[in-house]
N, C-alpha and C positions, 0 to 999 in steps of 0.2 A: 526491395525497392530502390531505396534509398541509400543502396552502398551499404561495402563488410561496416560492420559492427553498428546497423539505426535500423531502427524499425518502426513501420508507421501501422501501429496495432488495429487500425480502423478494416484497413484493407488486405491485414495480413492476419486476424483472426485465427486460433486453430484450435483443435483440439489435440495430444501425442497421448500415446500412451509408451508407457517407459517401464512397466515390467506388467506381467503379467494382469496384476489387480490395479496398478495403478495408473490416473489420469492426470496428466495436464492441459487444464484451460487455460487459454491466451485470450485474453478476454480482448474485445472492439474499444475499449477503455486504457487499456494498459498494465492492466491489474494478472496475475496469474495465479489461477483457483485452482486445489489441489480436491481430486475423486478416487476413491477408490469402491472398487467392485461388492456388492452385499455379500456374504457369505452362502446365505441361504438359497437368494437368486443373484444370479452374476450376471443379467440383463440389467439390474439396477446398479447406480452408481451414487454413492454417497460421498456426501459433501461437509462442510459444516453447515448447520444448520442455519436460514431455512433452504439452503441450494439440495438439489439432487438431480437425478437424469435416468435416463434412459437408451436404451441398446437396439436397435433393429435393425438386424443385417449392417449394412455401411449406414448409417442416418444411427448418429449420438443428437437427442437432445437435454437441454440444461435448463432447470428451471428455478427459481427465485418465487416462493411464495409467500414471500413477504407481505405484511398487512398492513392495509391500504395504501401502496404502493399508487404513487399519482391519485391525479382526481379521477380518473374514469378504475381503480384499480386493475390496471395494466399488471400481470406479472415478469419483468424483463424474463422472455425465452430466446436460448439460442440454439440452432440447429447445424449439426454439420454433418455432411455426408466424406466420408472417405477421407475426412479430417479436417475438410475445408470449411468453413463459415458458411454457410447458403442462405439463412435468415433469420432476423433480428427481432423480435419484436418486445415494444418498450412504448412506457406510454407517451414517446413524440411520435409513435403508429409503426409502422410492418416494413421493415429493411429487408429488399431480395439484394443477394449478393450474385451476379454473374460472371463468371471466367473465360479467359481465351487462354487454356493449358492451367499454370497454376498462379497465372494472375488475375485479378479483378477489373475486368475493363468496364463496370459499368454496376452503378448501383440503383434502385429502386425505392423508391418510399410512395406504401399504399397505392403501388401498380403506375405507378410515374415515375419518372427519369429523375433522377436527384444527383447525380454525380456522376463522373468518368474519368476514369485516367488517360492522360494522357502520353503517345507514343512515338516516338521516332521514330519512325519506321526503317531509312534505314540503319539505326543499331541496332531496333526491336529491344529498347530499353525506353521505360519511363520515365516521364521527364515531368512529371509534376500532376495535377489532377483540378477539372473544373467542374462549378455549379452547376445547374439547370439553368439559373438564371444568368453566366459569364462570368464572374467572379474566376479569376484562377489562382491556382498556388504551382512555384515551378521550379523546377532546381537542375543543379550539375554536378557530373562529380565530378573529384579530383584524386592526382594519387593520392595515395598513403603509405609508407612503409606496414610493411608485414616483418612482425617478430613473430619467432619461433624460439622455444627454448629446445636444446640441444644438450644432450650432458649436463645438466640444469643448469648452463645460462643460457638467456633470451641473444638468439643473431641474426642482425638483421639480413633480410632472405628476399631481396626485390620490394616489387610495391602492388597493389590493389584497388579496385578503385572502390574508395569511398562520398561521403556528404561534400560536397567541396563549397556549393551555392547555391543560398534560397531565400527564395520571393517571394514575396508576400501579396496578397491579395488591394492591399494599402499601397505597394509599388517599393516598402522596406527592401533593404536586402541585408542579408546575415553570412556570414562568410564561415568557412572550417580550416584550417591548417592543424598540418599535423607533424610530428617529427619525432626524432628519439635519440635521447640526452643518457649516454650512463647504459644504465638498465631499468630507464623509467622512458615508459610513453608520455607524449605532450598533447593536446586539443586544446589551438589557442582561437578565442573567439575576440571578439572589439573588444569587451570589455572585462576580459580574461582567461586566463592558463586555466587549465587541468592537465593534473599529474598521473601516471599509475603505474604502478610497477609491471613491468612488461610482462614478468614471472607469475605470480600471485592473479594477476589482473584488480589486484587489490589500490586504490584513491592512496595518492600520496600528497599532493595536492589540489585546493583548489581556490583560484586567487592569491589573496593575499595567507591563507591557513595551511601548513602544514599538516596531514595529518599521520594517523598513527593505531594500526589497526590489527588487533590478533583476534584470529579468526575462534569459532566457540570449540570450547576441549572437549564436552559431551553433550549429548544426544540432546535435542530441545533446548539446548543452553543458545543462547546469540553472540553473537561478533561486540572488543570489546574497543571502542572508538573513543579517540582521542584526537584533539588536536590545538595547535598555538599559533597568534600572528606576529607578527612582525611589532605588536606593543606589547607583546606576553598576556595577552586577552589566555585563557586555555576554557575549552570545553568539553565535555567528556560524556561517553554513555556508554550504558551496560544493562539488561537487563537478564535477569539471572532467576531464570522461569523455576526452576526446580528450590530453589528458596523462597521464591517471592519475592525478592528485591530488584526495584529497579533504581537505577540512580545516574543520574542528570545535573549536569555541572554548562550553566552559561556564560557566557564572557563576563559576567560579572562577580564571577570566583566563589556563590554563594550554589554549595552543592547541595541540591536535593534528593532523598531517599524516600522511597514510597515502601511499605511494608504491607504486602496480601498474603492470605489464607492461601493456602498449597493443594489442602484434600479437606475434606466434607462436604456436609452443607453450604459451607460459607467459601467455597475453594473460588476464589476470584476477589472477593470484596476486600475492600483496604480494611489496613488495621490497623498501619501508622503512620504516620507523615512525618518526616524528619529534615534540619539544613542543617549545614556546616559550615559555618564562618570563622577564616583565620583560627581552624584545630578543631573549633569550640562547637559541640555537636549538641542542637535544643531539639524535644519534640515542641513538633507544631501543631499535632494534632491524635487523635487516642480517639476510634472507632468501636463502637460498642452495636451487637445484633441482638435479640430475640432468638425464640426456637422454629422461629418461621422466616429466620434468614431477612429479617427489618432491620435498620438500623434504630436503635430504639434513645443511644447517647453519644455524642461528639462532643472531645475536651479537648483544650487547651488552654495556655496560661492565660485569658482574657474570658472564656466560655464552659458554662458547662450545662450544657442543654441535654430536654431528654425529651424526643419524641413520643407522646403518648398512644397508645391504639384500644379501641373500642376491642371487643370482644369476636368480632365480624372481622380485624384486623386492619379495619378504618384506621386512620389517627385523627385521633379526637381533640388534641390540644397541642400547645408547645411551651416548653417552661426551659428557660434560662436564666442563673446561676441563681434557682430558690425563688423566681418568678415568673408569674401567669403571661407570657409573651401572646397569648393565640388558640380561640376556642373554637374547633368547628363540629363541635355533633353535640346533643343536649347533656350526654353524660359528663361528657370534656372536662368540666371543671372539678365536677365530682374524680374522676379516674385521677386529673392530677393533683389531686390534696396530698397523694403522698411524698408526691417533689416538692410540694413549697416550704419559704420559711416565714 
């Protein structure tokens, strides 16, 4: 809708089947969510809880059974027909999407016109969006070099239309320019330049930051991302999910490491936090849990904190460094006696 390489999620929400059992939902908020068919009932779709879905002919409905979602406890629901979003129910209301072919031309909210697309009748292309109150966002397309990889090398082979200018409701404008330099593509904005590898499509530059990205080597792992700016400041991010280790380094040079349990009842819970400064590694927190998965102890260089629970699992008291800090139940003080000095 907004040209090559751009997406307007609210108008281009869809569900795509990528295999016999896998479906991807591109939500109106830009988030992408995976669903798989239930093995016993193939009309049911399963996703990360509390999301699920149902297939009825050419209509697929996905829904979040969220707890206490919104003031009226409305559960978000998206209805797709032949892959296109036709209805969305959220706490803000019920939205109906009306199409002209494959393009949304009007959106209604609770049965009333809410938003429409503005179309250049001569070109047959969308040029913006207009709300029922009259506010409008407009855009123009511009030439963008099209790069294809031929025998492993990026080659510029003509141009495509992409977003060139955006006019917002308050009258401000944003411009977008494109170019190819060497083996990289660049998007130039008024405030900065963003570049990426034409071959891998991985980022190489964002403003003053130069990026180095290594793709995941094993299934379930994540990319390793490093960057450095002109001042020599470095940043790093990697989530090794197999080992349960998340490593993050900001521009301050301090590398923070989180270790989590990877199996059993405690899977996903924080086990230890560490910091590395000038090559020196220091433990900043250790976390201990009971058989119910409740954290009962936290320890670092300054604190040794115990969370005391009653037989029913309710927290009864809080003890730190051998001193009683808080009592929450009638039996709390007695239960905390073991941890007092």
